[in-house]
N, C-alpha and C positions, 0 to 999 in steps of 0.2 A: 385486030382493031384494039386500040387502047381505050379503056373505059374513061380515062381522064379526058380524052377528046370528046367523049359523049356527054359526060356530066357537066362539062364546061358550059353548055347551053341550057342546062337544067338545074339551076342552083337550088331549087326547092327540094330536090331529091337527096335524102340522107344516105350517104354511101359509107360503108365500113372502110376505115382507113386501110390503105394498101398494105402497110406494115403489119397491121393486126391480122388482115387476111392471110398474109404469108406465115405469120406465127401460128395461127389456128390450123392452117393446112398442114404445116410441119408437125404440129403436136398430134394431129389425127393420124399421121402415118398411113396415107392412102395408097393402096396398090391399084394397078390398072383394072383389076377385076372387082374391086370393091364397089358396093352400092352406097350411095350417099343420100341422106335426107336433110332438107333444110325447111322447117316449118314457117320460117319468116324469111322468105327467099330474097325479097327486095328486087334489085335489078340483076342479081346474079354475079356481082363483081367478085365475090369470094372465090368463084371457080374459073376466073379468067385464065390463070396459068395452067390449071389442070386441063381445061378444054382445048387450049392451044396445043398441048402435048398429046392429048387423047380425046378427040371429039366424040368418041363412042363411050365415054365414061357414063355409067348409069347414075343419073342424078334425078331426084324427085323433089320438087319444091312446092310451096304454097305461099301466095302473096295476097294480103287483104286489100291493098289499094289497087283499084282497077286500072288506073293510069300507069302506075309503076309496073303492074302485071303486063300490060300491053308493051311497055318499053322493054321489059325483060324478054319477051318473045322476039322482038326485033334484035335485041342484043345477042341472044342465043343463036339466032339465024346468022348473024354476022360472024359468029365464032364457028359456024358449021357444026353445031352440036347435033348429033344424030340420035342420042339415047337419053336426052334430058326431057323431063315432063314437068310442067308447071301448072298448078291449079290456081284458080282465083277464089278467094274467100277467106274467112276467119278460121285459122287452124285450131284455135281454142274451142270455139263453139261448133264448128263444122269441119272436122279434119277429113281430108280426102285420101289420106295415106294410111289409115289405121289398120287396114287388112294386110299390109306388107311390112316385113321386117328388114332392117338395113344393117350393113356392116359399120357404117359411120353416120353420126348426126353432127352437123356443124350449123350453128346459128348465132346470130347477133340480134336477139329480140329487143324490143323497146325497153328501155330502162325505167323501172318504177311506174309502169302503166297501171292505171286504176280501172277496175272493171265497172262497166255500166250495169244497170239492174238486170237487163236481159242476159248478158254474158254470165253474170254472177249466179243467176238462177240456174242456168244450164250447167255451170261448173259444179254447183252443189248437188245436182242430180246426174252427174256425169255417167253416161251409159257405156263408156269405153274403159272404165276402171283404170283411168290414168293416175288418179290421185290416191293411190293406196298408201303412200308414205305420209299423207296428211293433206287436209284441205288448205289450199293456198290462201294468202291474205287478199281481201277484196281491194285494199288500198294500194297494193303493189303486187303485180302478177309475175314477178321474176321467176318464182318457183313453179308457177303454173306453166310457164314456157319450158322450164327445165324438165318437169315431169311429162309434159306433152312430148318433148323430144325423146325422152327416155322410153316412152311407150312404143316408139317406132324402132327401137334398137333390138337387134337379135341377141341371142345368149352369149355371143362372143364379141359383141360390138363395143365400140368406143364413141363417146360423145364429147364435143368441145363447145363450150358456151362462153360468149362474152357477157359479163354481168356487171352490175353496179356493186360497189362495196356494201351498200345497204342490205343486199340479199345475203351477204355473208355474216351479218351481225344482228339483223332485226330480231326482236323478241317475239313474245306471244306464240301463235301457232307455227310461225316460221322456225323458231327454235326446235320445236318437236320434229318438223320435217328434216332439218339438218341432222338431228339425233338419229332418226330412222335411216337416213342415207348412210351415216357412219356405221350404224349397227349392221346394215346390209353390206358394208365394205364396198360401196360403189364409188367413192371419191378417191381418185388417184393422185390428183395434184391441184393446187390453187396457185395462180401466178398473179401477184400484185403488179399492175402496170404503172409506168411513169405518168405523171400528170400531163394533160393537154393533148393526148393522142386522138381523142374524139372531138376536139375543138374544130370548128365553132359550134357544132351541134350540141355539145354539152361539155362542161368543165368538171363534172363530178368524178370522183375517183372510180377507177374501173379495174376489173380483174378477169382472168381467164380461169374457168372451172373445167377440169377434165374428169369425165366419168368413164369408168371402165368396168364392164360386167364380167370380165375374165382376167382379173389381176393375177399375173404370174409372179410379180414382185410387189413389194410394198403392201403385203398382206396385213390388214388391220393397221395400216399406216397411211399417212397423206404426205406427199412431197410438197412442202411449203416453200415457195420461191418469192423472195422479196426483191422484185426488180424495179422498185420505185426510184432507185438512184442509179440505175444502169444508164450508160451514156446514150443521149438522144441527139438527133440532128434538128436544129432549129433554123427556120427560114421564114420568109414572108408568107409562105404557104402554110406554115404551122409547124407542129412538132411531129417527128417521125422516128422510127427505130432504124438505125443503120444495120446493115447485114451482120456486122460483128456482134451487135447486141442481140439480134435474133438468134444467132448461132450460140451465143453464151447461154441464153435462156434454154434452148433446146438441149444443150449439153448438161445443164443443171437438172433438167427434167429426166433425162435418160440415165444420169449418173446415180451412184449410190452414196457417195461421200457427202458429208455436210460441209458447208463453207460458211464460216462466221460472217454474219451480216448479210448473207445472200440466200442460202438454201439449207433446209433441214428436213429430214424425214421424221414426222411427229406421230406418235402413237395415237390411234383413234380415241383410246380411253382418256388420254391427257387432254384432247380437244373437247371431249364431252364434259370434262371437269370445268372447262371454261365456257359454259353455256353453249357448247357446240359452235362457238364463233370460229369462222373459217378464214379470217383475215390473216394472211401470212405475217403481217407486221406484229401480230400478237405472239408469234413463236420464233420468228427470225428477227432479232433485234438489229436495227440499223446501228451503225457506229457513229453516224453524224446526225445531229438534230439542229434544227433552226428554231429559235425561240424569239420571243417578242423583242423588237428593236433591231432585228436583223443579225443578232448574235448567232454564231455557229459553234456548236459544242461537239468536239470529236472525242469519243470515248476510247481509252486504252483498254480494249476488251480483255486482254490477258491479265492485266493487273486487277481489273474490276472483278473478274471471275475468281481470282486468287484471294480476294478480300472476303473475310468472314461476314456474312450478311444474314438477315432474317427478313421474312415478309412483313409488310406493314401490318397485316392483320394479326401477326404474332404479338405485336406490342401495342396495338390500338384497336378500338372498336370503330366501325365506320357506319355512318347513317346519312340518309338523304333527307332533304327538306320536303315539307308537304306542299301539295299543289294549291297554292293560294290564288284566288281569283278576285277581280276587282270588287265584286259584290260582298266579299268577306270583310272589306275594309270599312271601318267606322271610327269616327273621331273619338268616341267614348268607348271603344272596344276594350275588352279585358286583356288582350294580348298585344305585344309588340312584334312586328314581323321584320326579320332581317332579310333584305334582298341583296342581290349581287352588287347593285349600285351603292350599297351602304358600306362596302369594303374599300377602304382607302388607307394606304401607307401601313398595311398590316394591322389596322385597327378598325373597330366599328364605332361610328358616331351614333351613340344611343339616343342622343337628344333629337335626332331627326327621323327616327324610325316611324313607319306607318303603324297605325293601330287598327285592330280589327277583332272579329270573333271567328270561331271555327264551328264547323258542323258538329252536331251532337255526338256522332259516332267517331269523331277524330281522336286517335290515340295521341293525345298531346305530349305525353312523356317521351314519345319517340322523336320529337322535334325540339324539345326544350334544351337550350344550351346550358352548359355547366362551365364553371371556372376551369381553365386549362384546355378547353376545346380549341381545335384549330379548324377554321372554316376556309374552304377554297372553292373556286368557281368550277362547276361541273359541265359548263357548256362554253364553247368558243375556244380560241387558241391563245387568248390572253389569260395568264395565270394571276388571279387575285387571291390574296390570303388575308386572314385576320386571326389573331389569337385572343381568346376571351380571358381577360385578367381579373374579372370580378363576377360574383354571383348576380345574375339578373333574372329573378323569377318572372314567369309568364312572358318569356321572350323566345320566339320560335324561329327556326330556320325554314326558309321557303325553298321552292323548287329552284333549280339552276345552281344550288349550293350543296356541297357535301360537308358533313361534319366528321372530324377525326377526334376521337376521345382517347387519349393515352391511358393505357391500363396501369393501375397502381403498381408501383415497384418494378415497372418495366421500362418506362421511358420518361424523360423530362420534356414537357411540352415546349419549353423554350428551345431546347436542343433540336427537337423534331422539326419545329418551324424553320430553324436556321438550315437544317439539312434539306428540307423540301424546297426551300427557296434558293439553294445553292445551284450552280450550273449542273452538277451531277443529278441532284434531285429533280430539277426541271426537265432534264433529259429522260429520267425514269418516268415521269408523268407523261411526257410527250409520247413515250414508247407504248403506252397502253390506251391512248386516246383512239376513238373510232369516230366515224361519221363521214358524211358526204358534204352537204352544204354547210352544216354547222357541226364542228367537232364536239364529241361528248366524252365524258370520263365515266366509263361504266364501273359499277361498284365492284364486280368481280375482278376487273382489270386493276383497279386501284388497290385491291387487297393483295395483289402479287408484287407490287412495287418493292424493290429491294432497299433495305435500310442497313447501314453498317451496324454490326453487332458489338456495341460497346456497353459496358455495365452502367447502371444508373448512377453509381458513384462517380465514374469517369465523366459522364455527361454533365452532372451537376458541377463538378470541379472545373471543367473547361468553360462552362457557361458563366459561372461566377467570375472567373478570371477575365473572360471576354467582356462581360458587362461592366466590370470595374474599369478596364481599359477604355471601353466605349464611352463611359461616363466622363472620363477625363478628356478624351478627344472631343466629345460633344461640347464641353465647356470651352475648350480652346477654339473650336469652330465658331461657337457663338460670339466669342470675343473678336475673332477675325471678321465675322459678318458685320458686327457693330462698327469696326474700324472702316470697313468698306463703305458702309452707309454714311458715316461721318465725312469720309473723303468725298463722296458724291454730293452731299449737302454743301460742303465748302466749295466744290466746283460750281454748283448752281448759284451760290452767292456771287462768285466771281463773274459768272455769266450775266448777272443782274436779273435773274428770273425767279429767284427764290421767294420774293415778296408778291409775286403775281398770281399765286394760287394757294389753296389749302387742300389738304387731303385727309380723308378719314375712312374708316371701315364702313362698308355697306351693311346696313342693319337688316337687310332682307333675310 
């Protein structure tokens, strides 16, 4: 029986996409004698192909929703499953499988689920010792589900999890959990998936996390696969992975060679240096980037690699704005606040800045702008920039903005702004962004952005020449615009409408 026939009459049931199921099963490499655990079983669609071939496969699952649980029993009956056992209940607060160890764990847990007070209390006092790698976040239980599955794995077992990207880069205690997983050398691979595979249930970016307790290869390394640009099949039913793409991902996972823009084996110590962020895009740079306005930038990787570069942090200090709230604003406030909306045409309109005060313990010097600073947006996919060209005492950068302060005798701020706003610079910034619903520019990622290594003298020389040429061109453009305006006014005279209206600037 085909699950698609079943769920067609049950549109409220969230079913893992068939292509994702196929990919997860292939990554798990399941033999006929292998036992499988799924702590978030759902209707059991993941195991459709396995049970059709081997109805006696040992599978244990648990499903929290009683209606879906009942449906799963019917579905398994239709598949003639003879060795599959499913329990009903919450596998986090009341696991029914904790006394058995399995060869494989496969699960697609809810993305970004928040714990209610009862569940959170039970997790904090967990009697099953599942959270030895760190207490999961209350606001997002992704790693609670991962560690829950890991607890059911035997010493030679492998686990495959579908996760949201946020689980791979979230900060706070989640960073510590990832650090501990890396230290224990449990993570074998992370696969960034193309967008839209889980639609219409969710549009957030997703990935596959492979855990292996018996790594025979990739010791102290993680196989990072950036499959976000792999070919997909689009239809009225949605987005799916064709067989060729699934095969290509599996080959990348099983292989040892790095492929530019697609797969790379990354040392665990290098990942820990990046706040233990597990996003493949952080380590496997794409060669194609889409930026604002629909522009596509394709990087010549070989030439870019051959170019002498330095990290942004080598030539500039980076700082983030402070968290200003509405209650901080006051018309007679001591400080002016620069917000993301104040950045226009690479300038800040200081006359329109909000005023306010800061809390007594705020380290104001950390957010005070200086002449030569470059400000850019830290949230969203639209790049907004501004260069500070004058000293402005008591003017602070707020959240959602990042400040870049060129180091003396290292870089010309005019040149650095032109580079960052170039197609190559925008692609570099895009390559380090993270986020699900709203893209973010992490400080550690920004620090690694590559900058061409030119001397300060060369930078100043080329910027002086550029600005001189630009000044002449701007004057010519101004004259052209005046002539266009005069031509239009003459046209309106000939139309007989020029005397029927007046126009002036809005004084608001």
